[in-house]
C-alpha positions as CSV (number, residue, x, y, z in Angstrom):
1,M,56.5,-177.6,50.7
2,N,60.2,-177.2,51.9
3,S,62.5,-180.4,52.2
4,L,63.0,-180.3,55.8
5,P,64.8,-182.9,58.0
6,T,62.5,-185.3,60.0
7,S,65.1,-187.3,62.0
8,A,66.5,-185.8,65.4
9,A,69.7,-187.3,64.4
10,E,70.8,-184.8,61.8
11,T,72.1,-181.3,62.8
12,T,70.4,-178.5,60.9
13,H,71.3,-175.0,60.7
14,W,68.0,-173.1,61.0
15,V,67.1,-169.4,60.3
16,L,64.5,-167.9,62.4
17,T,62.8,-164.2,61.8
18,I,60.3,-162.9,64.2
19,V,58.2,-159.6,64.1
20,C,56.0,-158.4,66.9
21,N,55.2,-155.7,69.4
22,D,58.0,-154.6,71.3
23,K,57.6,-155.8,75.0
24,P,60.1,-156.9,77.7
25,G,61.2,-160.5,77.7
26,I,61.2,-161.5,74.3
27,V,64.8,-162.3,73.6
28,H,64.8,-164.1,77.2
29,A,61.8,-166.1,76.1
30,L,63.1,-167.0,72.8
31,S,66.6,-168.2,74.1
32,G,64.8,-170.3,76.5
33,A,62.7,-172.1,73.7
34,I,65.9,-172.5,71.7
35,V,67.6,-174.1,74.5
36,E,64.7,-176.4,75.0
37,A,64.8,-177.4,71.4
38,G,68.7,-178.2,72.0
39,G,69.5,-175.3,69.8
40,N,73.1,-173.3,69.7
41,I,72.7,-169.5,68.5
42,T,75.3,-169.0,66.0
43,E,74.1,-165.5,64.7
44,S,71.7,-163.0,66.4
45,Q,70.5,-159.7,65.2
46,Q,67.5,-157.4,66.6
47,F,66.0,-154.1,66.1
48,S,63.4,-152.0,68.0
49,S,61.5,-149.7,65.9
50,L,60.7,-146.3,67.7
51,D,58.3,-145.5,64.9
52,T,56.1,-148.4,64.8
53,D,56.9,-149.9,68.4
54,N,57.6,-153.2,66.6
55,F,60.4,-155.8,67.5
56,F,62.5,-157.5,64.7
57,M,64.9,-160.2,65.2
58,R,66.8,-162.7,63.1
59,L,68.5,-165.8,64.5
60,Q,70.7,-168.8,63.0
61,V,70.4,-171.7,65.2
62,E,72.1,-175.1,64.9
63,S,70.0,-178.1,66.5
64,Q,69.3,-181.5,66.1
65,A,65.6,-180.8,66.8
66,T,63.1,-181.7,63.7
67,R,61.1,-179.0,62.4
68,E,57.8,-180.2,64.4
69,E,60.2,-180.2,67.6
70,F,61.5,-176.8,67.1
71,E,57.9,-175.4,66.4
72,A,56.7,-177.0,69.5
73,A,59.1,-175.3,71.7
74,L,58.5,-171.9,70.1
75,A,54.8,-172.2,70.1
76,P,54.2,-170.9,73.7
77,V,56.5,-167.9,73.1
78,V,54.8,-167.2,69.6
79,A,51.6,-167.3,71.1
80,R,52.4,-165.0,74.3
81,Y,54.1,-162.2,72.1
82,E,51.6,-162.8,69.2
83,M,54.6,-163.0,66.7
84,R,54.9,-163.3,63.0
85,W,57.5,-165.6,62.3
86,E,59.3,-167.9,59.8
87,L,61.7,-171.0,60.1
88,D,63.8,-172.1,57.5
89,I,67.0,-173.8,56.7
90,V,70.1,-171.6,56.3
91,G,71.1,-171.5,52.6
92,R,68.0,-173.2,51.2
93,P,67.8,-172.0,47.3
94,L,64.8,-169.8,47.0
95,R,62.5,-170.6,44.2
96,T,62.6,-167.8,42.0
97,L,60.7,-166.5,38.9
98,V,62.7,-164.0,36.7
99,L,60.8,-161.4,34.6
100,V,62.9,-159.7,31.6
101,S,62.5,-157.6,28.6
102,K,65.4,-156.8,26.4
103,A,68.3,-155.7,28.9
104,A,70.5,-158.5,29.8
105,H,72.8,-157.2,32.4
106,C,70.7,-158.1,35.3
107,L,69.6,-161.5,34.0
108,N,72.9,-162.4,33.4
109,D,74.4,-161.5,36.9
110,L,71.7,-163.2,38.5
111,L,72.2,-166.5,36.4
112,F,75.8,-166.5,36.7
113,R,75.8,-166.2,40.6
114,E,73.2,-168.7,40.8
115,R,75.3,-171.4,38.7
116,A,78.5,-170.2,40.5
117,G,76.9,-171.2,44.0
118,H,77.3,-167.6,45.2
119,L,73.4,-166.8,45.3
120,P,71.0,-168.9,47.1
121,V,68.1,-169.1,44.5
122,H,66.7,-171.7,42.2
123,V,65.4,-170.0,38.9
124,P,63.0,-172.6,37.3
125,L,62.0,-170.1,34.5
126,V,62.6,-166.9,32.8
127,L,59.5,-165.1,31.6
128,S,59.8,-162.4,29.1
129,N,57.7,-160.2,26.7
130,H,60.5,-160.3,24.1
131,D,62.6,-163.0,22.7
132,D,66.1,-161.2,22.9
133,L,67.2,-163.2,26.0
134,R,66.3,-166.6,25.2
135,G,69.9,-167.3,24.2
136,L,71.4,-166.1,27.5
137,A,68.9,-168.2,29.7
138,E,69.6,-171.3,27.4
139,F,73.3,-170.7,28.0
140,Y,72.7,-171.2,31.7
141,G,70.4,-174.0,31.1
142,V,67.3,-172.2,32.5
143,P,63.8,-172.7,30.6
144,F,62.8,-169.4,28.8
145,E,59.3,-168.6,27.9
146,R,58.2,-165.5,25.6
147,M,54.7,-164.2,25.6
148,P,54.0,-160.7,23.7
149,V,52.5,-157.8,25.7
150,T,51.2,-155.5,23.0
151,N,47.7,-155.1,23.9
152,P,45.5,-155.3,27.2
153,G,44.6,-158.8,26.3
154,E,48.2,-160.1,26.0
155,K,49.0,-158.2,29.2
156,A,46.2,-160.0,31.0
157,A,47.6,-163.4,29.6
158,F,51.2,-162.6,30.6
159,E,50.1,-161.8,34.1
160,A,48.0,-164.9,34.4
161,R,51.0,-167.0,33.4
162,I,53.0,-165.4,36.2
163,R,50.2,-166.5,38.6
164,E,50.0,-169.9,37.3
165,E,53.9,-170.3,37.5
166,V,53.8,-169.1,41.2
167,E,51.0,-171.3,42.3
168,Q,52.3,-174.5,40.3
169,H,55.8,-174.4,41.3
170,D,55.3,-172.6,44.8
171,I,57.5,-169.4,43.7
172,E,58.8,-167.6,46.6
173,L,60.2,-164.7,45.0
174,V,59.6,-162.8,41.6
175,V,62.4,-160.7,40.3
176,L,61.7,-158.0,37.8
177,A,65.4,-157.9,36.2
178,R,64.8,-154.9,34.1
179,Y,61.1,-156.0,33.0
180,M,59.8,-152.9,31.4
181,Q,56.0,-153.4,31.9
182,I,53.8,-152.1,34.5
183,L,52.1,-154.7,36.7
184,S,48.5,-154.4,37.3
185,P,47.6,-153.5,40.9
186,E,45.8,-156.9,41.1
187,L,49.1,-158.8,40.4
188,C,51.1,-156.3,42.6
189,E,48.6,-157.3,45.6
190,F,49.1,-161.0,44.8
191,L,52.8,-160.6,44.9
192,E,52.9,-158.4,47.9
193,G,56.2,-158.9,49.8
194,R,57.5,-161.2,47.4
195,A,58.2,-159.2,44.2
196,I,61.5,-157.0,43.7
197,N,62.2,-154.5,41.1
198,I,65.3,-152.4,40.0
199,H,65.6,-149.0,38.5
200,H,68.2,-146.2,37.8
201,S,68.0,-143.8,40.7
202,F,67.3,-140.8,38.3
203,L,63.8,-141.1,39.2
204,P,61.4,-139.3,39.3
205,G,63.7,-137.3,36.9
206,F,64.7,-138.6,33.4
207,K,61.8,-140.7,32.9
208,G,61.1,-142.6,29.7
209,A,63.5,-143.5,27.0
210,N,67.4,-142.9,27.0
211,P,67.6,-141.6,30.7
212,Y,71.4,-141.9,30.4
213,R,71.4,-139.6,27.7
214,Q,69.2,-137.2,29.3
215,A,71.3,-137.4,32.5
216,H,74.6,-136.7,30.3
217,A,72.7,-133.8,29.0
218,R,72.2,-132.3,32.3
219,G,75.8,-133.0,33.5
220,V,74.7,-135.4,36.5
221,K,77.4,-136.1,38.9
222,I,76.2,-139.3,40.6
223,I,74.6,-142.5,38.9
224,G,72.9,-145.0,41.0
225,A,70.1,-147.8,41.3
226,T,67.5,-148.6,43.7
227,A,66.1,-152.2,44.4
228,H,62.8,-152.3,46.0
229,F,59.6,-154.4,46.6
230,V,56.9,-154.0,44.1
231,T,53.7,-152.1,44.8
232,S,50.8,-150.6,42.8
233,D,52.5,-147.1,43.6
234,L,55.0,-147.2,40.6
235,D,58.6,-147.4,41.8
236,E,57.7,-146.4,45.4
237,G,57.7,-149.8,47.3
238,P,59.9,-150.2,50.2
239,I,63.5,-149.9,49.4
240,I,65.8,-152.9,49.9
241,E,69.2,-151.5,48.6
242,Q,70.6,-148.6,46.8
243,N,74.0,-147.8,45.5
244,I,75.8,-144.9,43.8
245,V,79.0,-143.9,42.0
246,R,80.3,-140.5,41.0
247,V,80.7,-139.6,37.5
248,D,81.8,-136.3,35.7
249,H,81.9,-134.6,32.5
250,T,84.3,-136.7,30.7
251,K,81.7,-139.6,30.6
252,S,79.8,-140.1,27.3
253,P,76.2,-141.4,27.3
254,Q,77.4,-144.8,26.6
255,E,79.8,-144.9,29.4
256,L,77.2,-143.7,31.7
257,M,74.9,-146.2,30.7
258,A,77.4,-148.9,31.2
259,I,78.3,-147.6,34.9
260,G,74.7,-147.5,35.5
261,Q,74.0,-151.0,34.4
262,D,76.9,-152.3,36.5
263,E,75.2,-150.4,39.6
264,E,71.7,-151.9,38.6
265,S,73.2,-155.5,38.4
266,R,75.1,-155.3,41.9
267,T,72.2,-153.6,43.7
268,L,69.6,-155.9,42.4
269,T,71.7,-159.1,43.1
270,Q,72.3,-157.8,46.6
271,A,68.7,-157.2,47.3
272,V,67.8,-160.8,46.0
273,R,70.6,-162.3,48.1
274,W,69.4,-160.5,51.4
275,F,65.8,-161.7,50.8
276,A,66.8,-165.1,50.0
277,E,68.7,-165.2,53.3
278,N,65.8,-164.1,55.2
279,R,67.6,-160.9,56.1
280,V,64.6,-158.3,54.8
281,L,61.8,-157.6,57.1
282,L,59.1,-155.0,56.4
283,D,58.2,-152.3,59.1
284,G,55.1,-150.5,57.3
285,H,56.6,-148.9,54.2
286,R,60.3,-149.2,55.0
287,T,62.5,-152.5,55.2
288,I,64.6,-153.7,58.2
289,I,67.9,-155.2,56.7
290,F,69.9,-157.4,59.0
291,R,73.0,-157.7,57.1
């Protein structure tokens, strides 16, 4: 369970997100409930989707109300508008499991920013199908565990270990930081809405090994990266963040790879940050991002 205040004497900075069918009066009703809880709104963002007729809102609120008092004030509004909602503390580190294979760039960026206090996550474990990144995880003081995935039985054991870690440590986010194995549909369903993957944006072109060498041979002019939610449709989950950089014929395959890895690290870390800050809401197969 989250560590949340129980004393009304303590001022807390809350973050509230809500999703419901778009109807008149939602903002007015929420504002009234927040006033009832003694709250002061410090940040407010909202969006009405014409495609799905859904309303999305993210609020940051300072209040001396306890969680129980805040929930009691919100309850009539939540019931009236049939809201899906979450209430959390601004900046609380999100319990995050990281999956890796051999590539170090994304893991290094995540762990560096966690240590520096620039990314609101807590990583209790790095789980990998190779041993290559053990030293990197240990450098940051993060436990590292390796389980091979070379046959169906080992893959099933690896995925069972993911489930075990998620359930035992109340993991809120799983990050595939260049983990080069396809998750089973069953695990994708289990992690729905709380697993983020990263890949280069050449897809669906240049699949398989050495995509940057393939891109060099074709003379690509743009390199990018895409961070998205994991679904059973490979690399087709709702997109959270994308970045690109222009390149030209002077770049070698090695230089293209270095540029691409920088974009992958930057894009994945941004997606994780937005998710950890409760800024990512789902609207069907697309995302609403409150930056």
